[in-house]
ROLUMRO-722918 format. One record per residue (C-alpha): z negated, x negated, y; residue in one letter. Coordinates in steps of 0.001 Angstrom, whole numbers, padded with zeros to 6 digits, always signed. Layout:
// ROLUMRO-722918
ZXYa/...
END
This chain:
// ROLUMRO-722918
+072763-068973-027552m/+074224-065599-026796t/+077902-066306-026339t/+078472-063906-029210d/+077943-060231-028714s/+074190-060036-029129d/+071682-062691-030068s/+069191-060182-031351t/+071762-058796-033744q/+072642-062226-035134n/+069081-063530-034804g/+068043-066870-033323d/+065394-069180-034754l/+063545-072262-033526v/+062114-074700-036107v/+059721-077413-034884v/+058770-080390-037049g/+056216-083131-036456s/+054018-085514-038411s/+050465-086819-038241a/+049234-087092-034679g/+051465-084277-033479g/+048731-081735-032699v/+048702-082749-029037g/+052479-082409-028771a/+052423-079008-030502l/+049637-077838-028186s/+051684-078841-025153t/+054731-077044-026526l/+053021-073726-027298v/+051167-073721-023975s/+054419-074070-021991t/+056463-071412-023824l/+057645-068383-021871n/+055644-065210-022620k/+058971-063368-023182n/+060308-065966-025646f/+063331-064286-027313p/+063138-065789-030827a/+060626-066624-033585p/+059305-070190-033857i/+058339-071890-037134v/+056014-074908-036791l/+055731-077428-039645a/+053482-080484-039487q/+052423-083061-042064h/+048676-082541-042542l/+045988-084118-044712d/+046073-082122-048015p/+042437-083053-048736q/+041094-081313-045644r/+041275-077659-044604p/+043823-077054-041871s/+042702-075563-038570h/+046083-075981-036890l/+046538-072236-036434g/+043144-071871-034727d/+043777-074891-032491i/+047171-073626-031336l/+045923-070083-030851e/+043561-071298-028120r/+046499-072850-026235r/+049389-070554-027056s/+050900-067920-024804t/+052403-066218-027896l/+050789-064725-031040p/+050068-067237-033841i/+050769-066256-037473v/+049816-068520-040394v/+052442-068203-043129v/+051104-066560-046302s/+052482-066211-049807e/+051942-062512-050498n/+053620-060672-048996p/+056417-062982-047708p/+056192-063494-043955t/+058932-061725-041969k/+060128-063451-038795l/+059770-061567-035502e/+060830-062638-032020s/+058099-063826-029697g/+055768-065063-032470k/+054832-068556-033654i/+054608-069087-037433y/+052449-072016-038591v/+053203-073495-042018v/+050007-074181-044071p/+049106-077696-045166a/+050381-079207-048431n/+053012-076501-049030r/+056801-076675-048797h/+058558-073778-047088v/+062099-072438-046898t/+063875-069837-044781i/+065584-067004-046654s/+066938-063747-045234d/+064954-064118-041983h/+061759-064659-044000t/+059468-067680-044389v/+058790-068383-048080l/+056175-070750-049491l/+057938-072931-052061d/+056569-073995-055441t/+058479-077305-055335d/+056176-080122-056510h/+058474-083008-055598v/+056542-085968-054216d/+057463-085950-050542r/+055643-085261-047264p/+054452-081649-047179k/+055741-079518-045698p/+059198-081121-046000s/+060909-080739-042619i/+064241-081693-044228d/+063957-078806-046679k/+062892-076356-043976l/+065751-077288-041641l/+068407-077292-044372s/+067437-073823-045623s/+067260-072459-042072a/+070715-073880-041311a/+072202-071935-044221e/+070770-068644-042916v/+071021-069033-039129y/+073940-071443-038692g/+074804-071921-035028e/+071866-069704-034022h/+069336-072334-035164l/+067575-074799-032847i/+065770-077739-034485a/+063073-079624-032568v/+061706-082968-033833i/+058473-084149-032187l/+056258-087202-032544t/+055584-088436-036062g/+055849-091286-038531s/+058468-091639-041254g/+062008-090268-041370s/+061463-086688-042561d/+063845-084406-040648g/+066835-086770-040373a/+068827-085237-043235a/+067848-081704-042202g/+068986-082315-038620a/+072417-083325-039896i/+072636-080044-041830d/+071739-078197-038614v/+074541-079987-036748k/+077033-079305-039541n/+076138-075615-039296a/+076780-075623-035531g/+073120-075547-034459g/+071332-077491-031728v/+069051-080513-032298v/+066402-081505-029740i/+064064-084498-030035v/+061058-085608-028030q/+061745-088754-026013n/+060769-091578-028436p/+059723-093799-025525q/+056884-091431-024624t/+056081-090103-028113a/+052792-091222-029674a/+054597-091910-032979y/+058340-092457-032341p/+059487-093046-035947s/+060572-089449-036639m/+062627-088998-033423p/+064195-092435-033934l/+065092-091745-037576s/+067753-089207-036555l/+071220-090634-035995p/+071686-090497-032207p/+075001-088729-032634t/+073255-085857-034422a/+071028-085196-031394v/+072042-082848-028579d/+069096-083352-026210h/+066463-086080-025793v/+063819-084710-023412v/+060204-085168-022388e/+057549-083067-024121m/+056896-080831-021099e/+060619-080003-020722q/+061256-078814-024289i/+059927-075253-023843a/+062019-074498-020690p/+065098-076002-022395l/+064605-073780-025454l/+064320-070719-023256y/+067485-071598-021314d/+069524-072164-024502i/+068307-068935-026117l/+068874-066861-022979q/+072396-068292-022822g/+075257-066947-020801t/+077039-063739-021768n/+080639-064906-021850l/+083525-062537-022530p/+086054-063023-025318a/+088258-066147-025165p/+091381-064185-024207d/+089586-062772-021136k/+088645-066191-019774v/+091824-068033-020768a/+092768-069192-017275d/+089317-070372-016104p/+088733-072083-019446l/+092113-073815-019343r/+091401-074988-015780d/+088010-076304-016899l/+089529-078277-019787l/+092216-079646-017481t/+089456-080839-015174q/+087651-082488-018103v/+090868-084189-019184s/+091381-085522-015668a/+087877-087003-015555q/+087686-088391-019097t/+091288-088971-020238n/+090466-086811-023273i/+092462-083621-023758d/+090652-080655-025361f/+093126-078003-024287r/+094623-077672-027770n/+091275-077173-029545y/+090304-073711-030759k/+089236-071545-027831s/+086344-069860-029652s/+084763-073200-030609t/+085217-074675-027137i/+083931-071519-025420l/+080772-071453-027549r/+079885-075024-026608r/+080752-074468-022936v/+078393-071472-022974g/+075512-073643-024160r/+076032-076168-021384r/+076327-073348-018835m/+072967-071989-019982a/+071269-075371-019738v/+072684-076046-016254t/+072100-072429-015070h/+075703-071622-014170n/+076586-067937-014632p/+080390-068285-014818s/+083004-070789-015934i/+084252-071250-012370r/+080697-072039-011201d/+080387-074533-014027y/+083698-076153-013024s/+082337-076670-009511d/+079133-078066-011024f/+081141-080688-012959l/+082690-081924-009727v/+079305-082572-008109t/+077596-083786-011298h/+079857-086327-013082p/+077212-087048-015747d/+077510-083461-016975e/+081123-084182-018037v/+079793-086665-020576h/+077298-084102-021877e/+080058-081485-022220l/+082332-083866-024146v/+079379-084745-026373k/+078858-081032-027063a/+082551-080629-027985f/+082471-083328-030631l/+081050-082817-034122i/+079970-086315-035098k/+077817-085780-038187v/+078925-086463-041724t/+077371-087802-044928g/+077783-090304-047714f/+080036-088977-050474f/+080233-085512-048968r/+081632-083322-051766d/+080881-085805-054616p/+083414-084138-056916e/+086177-084998-054444a/+085196-088669-054532y/+085162-088542-058334d/+088786-087396-058169v/+089591-090311-055833l/+087886-092767-058158k/+089603-091461-061282q/+093160-090856-060002t/+093858-092292-056531v/+091932-095591-056519i/+093375-096842-059860p/+096920-096120-058616d/+096320-097969-055330l/+094669-100944-057040v/+097520-101311-059559d/+100118-101356-056772r/+098030-103699-054605a/+097828-106278-057403k/+101564-106791-056870e/+101145-106988-053085n/+098696-109835-052611g/+095617-107753-053465r/+095690-106080-050070t/+094359-102579-049453l/+094346-100851-046056r/+092481-097564-045506f/+092101-095471-042373w/+089118-093146-041814s/+090139-090937-038882a/+087282-089120-037165g/+084705-091277-038925c/+081744-090004-036835a/+078704-092160-037668t/+080534-094127-040357g/+079265-092613-043617e/+082765-091600-044716e/+084267-095059-044083a/+081376-096762-045869y/+081745-094293-048759s/+085320-095527-049271l/+084076-099126-049160a/+081352-098334-051708l/+083888-096617-053946l/+086194-099653-053888l/+083339-102141-054352a/+082096-100219-057373d/+085585-099932-058900y/+086570-103591-058328l/+083156-104949-059311g/+082736-108714-059051s/+086411-109124-057974d/+085816-107212-054734f/+085212-110331-052538p/+088585-111726-053702e/+090496-108744-052339w/+091814-108382-048774n/+090357-104947-047955v/+090542-103450-044483r/+089113-100011-043683i/+089915-098917-040135f/+087389-096342-038937a/+088082-094561-035637t/+086429-091809-033654d/+086552-090366-030165l/+082782-090684-029604a/+081735-094145-028450v/+078074-093607-029313d/+079040-092625-032866a/+081090-095810-033263i/+078249-097960-031917n/+075815-096375-034389f/+078255-096806-037286a/+078749-100521-036593r/+075014-101108-037184r/+075269-099678-040702g/+071609-098541-040661i/+070757-095069-042005y/+067568-093095-042767p/+066516-093022-046397e/+067021-089263-046743n/+070677-089598-045717v/+071324-091681-048854l/+070078-089035-051269n/+073539-087649-052099d/+075057-090954-053253m/+074815-092316-056815p/+071380-093782-057395g/+072499-097297-058290e/+074525-097639-055067y/+071368-097854-052949k/+070019-100691-055086e/+073319-102609-055233r/+074790-102196-051763f/+071868-101518-049385f/+068878-103477-048139e/+065623-102187-046699r/+065648-102359-042895f/+062867-101031-040633d/+062421-097339-041524n/+065769-096991-043262g/+068456-098855-045212y/+071242-101159-044027r/+074556-101471-045849i/+075300-104949-047170s/+077028-107480-044932k/+080009-107790-047310l/+080837-104083-046926l/+080186-104097-043177r/+082769-106843-042783q/+085587-104872-044422v/+085098-101830-042176v/+086576-102187-038662i/+085363-099569-036209f/+087301-098585-033097g/+087360-095947-030375h/+090427-093706-030575q/+091634-090251-029535d/+093546-089165-032630i/+095745-086784-030627t/+097073-089613-028414h/+096252-092715-030418g/+098542-095240-032018v/+098603-095054-035840p/+097769-098047-038025f/+100802-099327-039934p/+101137-099725-043713r/+098086-097717-044672i/+097363-096973-048339d/+094874-094117-047839l/+094093-091925-044823v/+090837-089962-044949s/+090598-087229-042318c/+088084-084656-043442r/+087337-081437-041565n/+088749-082684-038271l/+092017-080756-038124l/+090179-077420-038320i/+089221-077887-034646y/+092852-078296-033548l/+095549-075733-032912k/+098525-075744-035302p/+100863-077644-032958e/+098298-080422-032473l/+097625-080492-036214q/+101299-081242-036806q/+101198-084102-034290v/+098311-085693-036161v/+099988-085172-039562l/+103106-086919-038224d/+100916-089872-037224l/+099489-090011-040734f/+102970-089828-042247a/+104056-092767-040073y/+101084-094821-041318s/+101436-093873-045000l/+105148-093702-045694h/+105847-097481-046096p/+103323-097647-048956s/+103719-094030-050146h/+099965-093813-049673g/+097571-090887-050030f/+096174-088386-047511l/+092633-087112-048158f/+091703-083975-046152l/+088532-081868-046089g/+088224-078808-048286k/+087766-076588-045207a/+091075-077683-043658e/+093665-074981-043107t/+096462-077366-042109a/+099250-077743-044678r/+101239-080989-044539p/+104973-080387-044761g/+106608-080713-048161k/+109257-082988-046662a/+106652-085713-046069n/+103790-084930-048477f/+103403-083933-052110d/+100245-082033-053120l/+098230-083962-055741i/+094987-081967-055887n/+094887-078477-054385k/+091099-078011-054468k/+090250-081249-052661w/+093369-081412-050459k/+094713-084773-051697i/+098406-085510-050885y/+100841-088353-051539r/+103141-089338-048690c/+106816-089153-049639l/+108369-090072-046322g/+107904-090210-042598g/+109461-091154-039281p/+110952-094684-039182p/+109079-095425-035949a/+106159-094124-033969l/+106575-090321-033606p/+107526-089039-030170v/+104335-086922-030105h/+102138-090025-030150a/+101965-090529-026434a/+100370-093543-024791i/+098011-091987-022225p/+097765-093448-018757t/+094482-093518-016902r/+094059-090581-014580a/+093777-091356-010883r/+091664-089090-008748g/+091728-085526-010013n/+095456-085436-010839n/+096630-085729-014426l/+099599-087995-015057r/+101911-087085-017874q/+101664-089444-020845p/+104539-091786-021302r/+106592-091272-024447r/+107657-094013-026808v/+111356-093752-027637p/+112171-092839-031228l/+114728-095041-032987l/+117675-092836-033777t/+119098-094520-036840n/+118439-097212-039378t/+120927-099593-037759m/+118829-099810-034611e/+115759-100404-036770l/+117492-103236-038605a/+118526-104865-035319e/+114972-104629-034056t/+113629-106223-037230e/+116167-109043-036831i/+114960-109690-033296d/+111373-109771-034478f/+112310-112257-037196t/+113881-114527-034587q/+110798-114275-032407l/+108591-115202-035320r/+110827-118177-036124r/+110579-119354-032518v/+106852-118942-032680n/+106575-121025-035820e/+108765-123825-034453t/+107767-124034-030795i/+104421-122344-030122l/+102555-123470-033202r/+101485-126800-031640y/+100261-125534-028277t/+096568-124975-027638d/+097304-121820-025654v/+097041-118634-027701a/+100167-116429-027633f/+100542-112922-029063v/+103718-110854-028706i/+103251-107065-029029i/+105483-104042-028664d/+104871-100940-026569r/+102687-099410-029311t/+100323-102455-029292y/+101783-103557-032648r/+101656-107337-033201i/+105148-108825-033504v/+104094-112436-033839t/+101205-114773-033082t/+100707-118518-033085n/+097968-120479-034835a/+095961-120921-031631a/+095787-117125-031204a/+094612-116643-034762r/+091853-119210-034255r/+090742-118041-030823l/+090932-114282-031464l/+089621-114486-035052a/+092753-112914-036542i/+092203-113528-040253r/+095775-113262-041521d/+099301-113261-040131i/+098605-109729-038827a/+102261-108754-038307y/+102596-105021-037557d/+098849-104559-037088q/+097421-102889-034008d/+096398-105688-031616f/+093581-103676-030006l/+091926-102922-033344h/+092700-106214-035107t/+090896-108424-032562v/+087211-107715-033124s/+084836-107697-030167g/+087662-106958-027725l/+086805-104831-024638p/+089128-102036-025728y/+089479-100034-022528r/+090034-102982-020186d/+092637-104711-022366v/+094481-101486-023161r/+094593-100572-019460s/+095998-104010-018578a/+098720-103708-021249i/+099654-100190-020102d/+099842-101286-016468n/+101976-104302-017356a/+104517-102116-019202f/+104435-099398-016576r/+104713-101591-013474e/+106746-104373-015108r/+104351-106932-013658s/+101942-109563-014895t/+098333-108488-015410m/+095405-110912-015567n/+091958-110416-017078l/+089475-113153-016350f/+086455-114223-018381e/+086748-111463-020995i/+083762-111623-023334e/+084447-111588-027100l/+081997-111293-029979d/+083514-112192-033355h/+080474-112966-035428s/+078266-109941-034828g/+075395-112450-034724e/+075341-112874-030943g/+077770-115871-030601a/+080164-115094-027755r/+083358-116594-026337r/+085060-116088-023006y/+088842-115821-022644v/+091315-115429-019785n/+094077-112959-020724f/+097534-112796-019142t/+099818-109877-020066v/+103490-110341-019127m/+106397-108080-020077v/+109377-109802-021726m/+112646-108971-019991h/+115074-108453-022869t/+118266-106451-023362e/+118142-102873-022002p/+118485-101343-025453a/+115927-103609-027076a/+112354-102692-027765a/+109795-103258-025002e/+107739-106380-025694l/+104919-108157-023929a/+103456-111640-024242i/+099687-111904-024190i/+098467-115415-023547s/+094804-116210-024019a/+093029-119320-022819l/+089563-120225-024070d/+087353-120679-020999v/+084044-120501-022842t/+082987-124003-021785e/+084058-123369-018201l/+082197-120042-018078v/+079151-121529-019721q/+079315-124537-017378g/+079731-122264-014374k/+076871-120098-015504r/+074753-123181-016158q/+075565-124422-012650m/+074743-120996-011266e/+071516-121022-013249a/+070706-124534-011963i/+071488-123465-008411q/+069316-120424-008850r/+066569-122631-010254e/+066929-125034-007290h/+066854-122151-004854a/+063842-120749-006644d/+062145-124147-006544m/+062825-124520-002791v/+061513-121032-002243t/+058464-121778-004384q/+057817-125092-002567l/+058106-123390+000821s/+055796-120671-000336e/+053377-123261-001747a/+053438-125208+001558n/+052621-122048+003465r/+049822-121296+001025r/+048393-124843+001343y/+048446-124647+005153s/+046658-121332+005027a/+044161-122727+002510m/+043479-125785+004741n/+042711-123542+007686k/+040527-121389+005462e/+038636-124546+004329l/+038013-125615+007929q/+036725-122155+008776d/+034604-122209+005641a/+033092-125618+006612n/+032060-124302+010001e/+030584-121232+008388e/+028666-123445+005918l/+027138-125505+008765q/+026015-122343+010503a/+024700-121011+007227a/+022724-124268+006661n/+020952-123851+009995e/+020182-120256+009140e/+018792-121367+005776l/+016406-123808+007447m/+015090-121063+009696l/+014871-118762+006730t/+012843-121343+004801q/+010260-121486+007573e/+010067-117699+007598e/+009644-117720+003810l/+006684-120116+004071q/+004983-117764+006507a/+005785-114859+004313t/+004316-116698+001305n/+000997-117083+003124e/+001018-113377+003885e/+001712-112705+000192f/-001363-114792-000784e/-003559-112766+001558a/-002082-109565+000261t/-002723-110754-003316n/-006431-111091-002577e/-006496-107554-001230e/-004648-106331-004306l/-007188-107973-006604q/-010013-106135-004827a/-008082-102919-005056t/-007510-103555-008745n/-011244-103794-009365e/-011748-100468-007585e/-009009-098944-009694l/-010677-100165-012880e/-013915-098446-011811t/-012017-095246-011050n/-010289-095533-014406n/-013639-095581-016228e/-014719-092474-014334e/-011440-090762-015182l/-011910-091603-018844q/-015331-089935-018831a/-013882-086893-017082t/-011050-086820-019603n/-013561-086745-022476e/-015321-083789-020875e/-012009-081986-020418l/-011118-082689-024050q/-014384-081107-025180t/-013745-078070-022954t/-010212-077846-024324n/-011530-077852-027913d/-013904-075034-027085e/-011122-073035-025412a/-008925-073604-028475l/-011690-072336-030776a/-012121-069257-028549r/-008358-068692-028629t/-008380-068792-032410l/-011231-066276-032455e/-009284-063970-030096v/-006193-064348-032293q/-008233-063433-035374d/-009672-060414-033562s/-006202-059414-032457s/-004908-059675-036017k/-007852-057596-037247q/-007242-055068-034489h/-003548-054802-035382r/-004500-054349-039035a/-007002-051629-038181e/-004474-049980-035909q/-001899-050036-038706l/-004477-048588-041091h/-005367-045932-038560f/-001708-045040-038096s/-001295-044746-041847t/-004311-042448-042109l/-003068-040421-039173l/+000279-039885-040867e/-001315-038811-044122r/-004005-036509-042568f/-003145-032890-043554p/-004452-031274-040368h/-003421-031489-036731y/-004185-034940-035297v/-002985-036524-032048m/-003713-039735-030072v/-003537-039703-026251l/-003538-042513-023670e/-006822-041939-021777a/-005806-042570-018161s/-002561-040518-017949e/-003194-038263-020971l/+000224-039181-022438t/+000878-038615-026131i/+001066-041901-028084q/+001316-040564-031618s/+001057-037372-033676i/+000752-036686-037376n/+003141-034566-039462p/+000987-031466-038887g/+001425-031575-035110y/+005110-032578-035536r/+005673-029405-037545e/+003671-027390-034998l/+006005-028634-032222f/+008993-027599-034318g/+010426-031100-034458g/+010512-031437-030633r/+010082-035017-029447e/+006783-035220-027470v/+005903-038910-027736i/+005553-040207-024163g/+005014-036762-022618l/+001756-035809-020863t/-000500-033184-022410i/+000505-030701-019694s/+004221-031201-020528e/+003744-030854-024270a/+001027-028121-024517f/+001018-024577-023140s/-001322-021544-023283g/-003719-019820-020979r/-006612-022264-021503q/-004531-025467-021030l/-006392-026363-017819d/-009772-026025-019593a/-008557-028367-022326l/-007405-030935-019752i/-010843-030891-018079k/-012501-031555-021445l/-010165-034458-022068l/-010867-036041-018696k/-014647-035631-019157r/-014536-037375-022543v/-012417-040167-021051a/-014985-040581-018266k/-018261-040163-020195d/-017175-041688-023465g/-018910-038971-025500q/-017116-036812-028150p/-016855-033036-027548i/-015863-030044-029732t/-014351-027190-027723s/-014809-023477-028079e/-011866-021646-029696p/-009114-021563-027080m/-005446-020764-026688n/-004145-024179-025650a/-001682-025904-027968v/+001745-024329-028288v/+002142-020813-027049e/+002413-018316-029867g/+000899-020598-032510t/-002665-019174-032380g/-006187-020206-031307t/-007495-023726-031958f/-010803-025593-031864v/-010257-029159-030536h/-012566-032064-031406t/-012047-034908-028877i/-013262-038413-029812v/-012984-041349-027333p/-011624-044734-028550i/-012968-047625-026434a/-011912-051315-026206d/-014355-053523-028129i/-014456-056227-025473a/-014718-054118-022314t/-016141-050845-023616g/-013580-048947-021596r/-012096-045743-023082v/-008370-046449-023601e/-007300-043682-026032r/-008465-040168-027051l/-008418-038898-030629f/-007878-035110-030926i/-008469-033208-034136y/-007291-029579-033811s/-008255-026813-036254e/-006459-023443-036245r/-008737-020356-036194m/-007780-017517-038509e/
END
């Protein structure tokens, strides 16, 4: 894209990867590229190393741009508007805007698309576009993640229409910017590269702020505090794709195209990560942080609670689980480990829950981890069920979300760099609230510029940004607002949670909670209705046994976030009902909410009622959530509906069958009448056939007589044929004789020509009818001074006073066929002297006709 000053100065690059069977896709791509394509394109395809590659020749016949096959010496420089084809069975890398053939002999598909993309990402960064086409295997998945981490764009061919969908499907969906049909890729590339020339962020501050306000109103996600340069760059890409020249035009486009809002939010979010990114940092965790946490947890019921904020596709959260499982060894199943993993992107969370990753993505983790904690699944690997169970994924906007209480370790790596300083402090306060009861650890990314305050955090490791929490707010920080759903296009201000002002108020609140829990244990424990009491921050105050059974709450769960603790809960609907109940002070009902606790497809249906508790004015806001299991009712109702549908279908089918049978009966009656008529016609036809048969017998007799005549004629023809064969043999013998004579004639003519060339005197051969010169010997050639006379008549070549007399002699010899020797005469070339000409006729052997004249000329002294 060209949101920076000049794309040609920075340099853009397109890298296209495909596997076996991708020649058709590549041909379609190169044939649809714009003739003024503004960047170089590098094509890499897995080819058979045992056969010579003709990919360059094939594409050249279809391409609108020049095709260059990458060579080793000299290194191939990249130029805009050209397509560079990687040779078969060679790895390539991109270095300093040059394509280099690599000597790597590692056993992997060649050329390695992962290696090509990763090296190109280091050089081109956000100016790189990666395109993955049809192919088998998973090559390209790890490289695409490197492209995303560098700020580039990833495009894949629609797997549903690809001949071999394994390669497009191997990429994590959250690492893909565009999934398009094959014919649309070339126009999309051109639009992205052409881009939109946007001014500096400070010159578009107002339109950009209005645009982000509009996005916040439509999505309930606020990007206004993110870095302007990052946001503007991603807005520019979407403007180019949707062909909007200005930010205001793009704002109007969002109003009329609601789906584009989702695409813009997707472009804002960086959702790619990796297992054990920065392995040295995880070594520090394993050697210093994990032992400290495990030692303290042994005195606290063997409970460990981690929070991975901004978990993207889940690799970071699973890395923490792998680290703990490796450290605890066989004791790991005995520990109560909970790793809360949250992210703003729903599609990233959905992908992470599956726990399935391409093989190349696992390359950076310790080798034994793949064998111990992963199982082969389709074209990739799936993390073990034990580790999947300890990681709880949830959708959350970290800037407005509710923190998890009593956390031992918060991992938030390279997320704060996208936030402005004031928003960074809000998030750090949330982390301090979660960590301070356990004096837990904060693990940030090495690229983070945010510095946690010394009042709340103590720096443990400067290089890898590891901090210990020393203290924090006694209650949820005032910055952590509970957002209300936007109505229409107007933003409503988030409601603030009051901050407890002193420890006395906190103590009184804890006393009230203790009383509530005592009431719960004594009164509500025997009812079959599930009850959960929560505060305004969704924190569980108390639950009864029925709630723990119905909602699959595995422990007492005091102080845990209700929305994240209950697995399979429809997050948005339940959170909206709770917010409305607190806001409007009314009872909210949710009917037939579907829950999925097992992850194996078993589902339950629950009716929720949310009712605010009316307590003292100064007390904390509480709400009672009652849940009633209506699974059997829902299943019964659905079974009845299914039976009713079946009955209705059966009635419809019977009615349709009755109509069909009536129509068939009428058709049978009509067919019977037609058969009777046809029978009568057959009888008449039979009589006609008998008459016809008699005619055939008479005709047969005539044919027999004719056959005898034909046999006689055949004998005559055979005799004639024998005569013709004899005549043909004679003609063939005559032809052979003529051919022999012709060969002899050509040989004599060649011999004559040789003699003519070697004769020391003046010799010439003329064509008899037109007196044109056919050949001369070297003597005459010298006499003519090198002038070309072949083909000229004697009158055009010769001169002299007695030329006419010479011509008469020539014509007489041609007519009479008798040789003549002339008197001395001046008739050759003027100024060369007097000559005596001897003229000899040359006649055709077969006809006797004079065809050529032989002239021997002798100069007189």
